[in-house]
N, C-alpha and C positions, 0 to 999 in steps of 0.2 A: 743250425741256424744262429747259435750264439756268436760264432765267429763271423758269419755274414752280417749280423746286426751291428757288431762292433766295427767291422771293417767299413761298412757303409756309413756308419756314423762318423768314423774317422775321415773318410773321403769327403763327405759333404761339409764337415767342419773345416777341413783343410782348404777346400775350394773357397769357402766363405772368407777365411782369413787371407788367402792369396788375393782375392778380389778387394777386400776391405783395406788391405795394407799395401797393395801393389807389389806383392812378392812373386818371385819366380820359383823359389824352392819350397818344398814341403816343410811345414812346421809342426805337423801333428803326427803322432805315432801311437801305436798300442804297445804297451810294455809294462813290466813291473816297475815299481818305484825303487825297490831294493832287490839286488841279486841274491841268490841263495847264500852266498858267502858274506853278506852284509854290506857289500859295496854298492855305490850308486852307479848304475850303468852309464858309461860314457856317452852312449847313443842318445840318452835323455837330455843331454846338455843343449840348451837353447832351443827347446821344443815344448810343445803342449803335449802332455802325456795322458793317454786314456788308459785306465786300469779298471778291470772288473774286480769289485770288492765284495759283492754279495749277489746271490741268486736266490730268488724265492718263487715258489709255484703260485700262480694265480688260482685261487680256489673258487671263483665264481662258477657255478655249475652249468649255466647255459652253453658253455664251450665244450662240455664233455659228453657229447652224444656218441653212442656206440653203433647205432643203426644208421646206415647210409643207403638211401634209395638208389638203385641201379637203373640204367636206361631201359632195361627190359621189364621193370616193375617189381622185381624182386629186391631183397635187401641184403646187404652184407653186414656182418657183425665184426667190428674191428676194435682194436685198442683205441681208447679215446685220445683225441688230440689234447696235448697239454700246452698250456701257455705259461710263460715265465716273465717275471720282471727282473731286470738287471740293474743293480746299483753300480753306477759307474763314477769313478773319481776322475775329475778333470784337473790336472795339475799343471801350472805354468812354471817352467823351470828355465830361467834365463840368467846369464851372468849379471846383466844390468837389472836392478830391481824395478826401475821404471818400465823396462820392456816386459818384465814379469807381470806387472799390473796391467799394462796395456793389452797384452795377449789374453790375460784372464778376463778382463772387461769385454774384449771382443768375443770371446768364447761364450760368455753369459748372454751377450746381445744376440748371438746366433740362436741359442736355445730359446731365448725369449721371443724372437720373431718366427721361430719354427717349432712350436710346441707339438706339432703332429706332422709327420711326413708319410704320405701314402702314395700308392701307384698313380693316383689321379693328380697329385701335386708334383711328383718327381718320377719321370720315366726310367730312371736308373736304379730304382729300388730293386733289389734281387728278388727273383721268383721265390715265392713261399713266405716272404715277410709280410706282405699285405700293407701293414702300416706300423710305424713306430711312434710312440707318444713319449715326450720328454717332460719330466716334471722335476722342478728343483726341490731337493730335500732340505728341509730346515734342520740343521744340525747345530747343536749347542757347542760352545767352546770346549766343554768337558768331553763331549762325545767325539769331537774332532781330535782332541788331544789323545784320547784313548785309541782312536783308529791309527793315528800316526805312530804312537808308541807300540801298538800291536804289530805294525809293519816293520818296526825296528828302524824308523827313519826320523829325521828331524823335519819338523813342519815346513811345508812350502805352501804358498798361496794356492788354494784349491777350492773346488766346489763339487758337490755330489748331485748327480741327476739320476732319477729313476727312469729307466727306459722300459716302457710298458709293452706287454703282450707280444713277446717273442714266442712264436709257435714252434713246437716240436711235434712232428707227426711221424710215427714209425712206418706208416703206410702198410701195415701188416693186417691182412684179413684173416680172422679166426674161423669164420663160418659163413654160410649163406642161408638165408631164410626165404622160402617162397612167399610170395604175397598171397593173400586170401582173395580168391576170385569169385567165390559164390558163398552164400550163406546157406548152410544145410540145417534143416530143422528135423531133429530125430523124433519129435513127438508126433504120434499118429492120432488122427481124429476119429 
């Protein structure tokens, strides 16, 4: 689901930028900021780059039920569904600094006007995602500096969004439990 969530986010942001700026070609891609050898990928040039920088498990317990009622009234016991939040770095990387700022601004506008995308608001959302919520992360200058230093890159205009509630479900059933159909009373009168 992580790949589906990132690809879907890329596709809808790209379509927004195409519409907003009257573009024919794609300007958004999912990629690393720096290759393993320390070089900047050429494919990132003149693009808005989406990079996964962190993954955290959502610990809110109502999501983690193990018993699921089956149509026949019995229950299946399965591994709980887990939900994750993705911290995503949106980097504007253009030769012309004014273009860099223009695309970064348009990307922020997209997430501002689309804080939540669900199946009811977008029919193209992949099966199993349900909805994605986007929340701007307030990151200090020092935190951003540390992030870019840790990646081994020089800072580029960027912003971080938390993409909430990406669901991972193994769909593995551990056992079946029969439902209780009658109350038996062992006490005799």
